[in-house]
Phi, psi and omega in degrees: 000326174298316175304314176300318179302309184296325181287329177293337178274346174301301177315315183297306183302318182296318186290332185313308179296325181296329179288332182271127176267127176290144179272127180246140176296129177244146176301139182243340180200155174252165172236133184237130176221160176062036180287122178210133176237119175251122181256109178284139179288145179296319177259107189270006172054041183076000177272143175257107183288147179278339177213159183256197177308148177202159173225143175206150174190170174252143181238146170211149180223114180285341178291315182254005183054029169272126175229141183197161172265149178229138177192160177202128183232146172252156171295167183297141179060023185273359181109190175287159178285341183304137178203100181282354189248001186221129169278132180253140179290139156283183173306314169266116185295359175287338175255136183222156178222163169228139174234124186257009186097343174217350173219142176268120175250134183232139187234139174232123172271137179214150188261139174208130181047045178063025177232145181265119180254167180229130180251139185228142173204167182224159178219120179294158181270068184260021180279185177276131177239143180209148180286137179252139176220158172308136035262013177308129189301335178278351181073202187298148179159191181230141170246138178240132172224160179268126179314131190062028191291353171290335175268174190268141173247132181280130179237121189282133170293132186257332181205154176225127180234157186218146178301000000 
């Protein structure tokens, strides 16, 4: 009888950790720095640019300890960098971004309880914009930066989704 009793406790002891859900730290904000968007003008007034429209920034999240560079560049005269239909990988592919021409959307995947979750945030293009002209290698266009963008700009996480 004793032997039977000790076996009946084993499944309960093994199930105990499965019944308890671990609490995972979830991102509440991202930090974006060195943000810059260059939109090349369609009319280059006879100038041949060396590169096209581009976006670049640094991403960091202290909650998940992820830091990465993010960028996308187009060849000369290929048009604006805005693409509202696709997310692009950062150097660390758990971070992806989409720029629709006025807002930067960022997604970060992180693990919690053996599931991949996604935190999402956005940053409006409320930065300083100024015209570019040759001899700038990109030719005629507009560059937008966030004032003081060498320092970090906090971006609130607006949603967290899990499968």
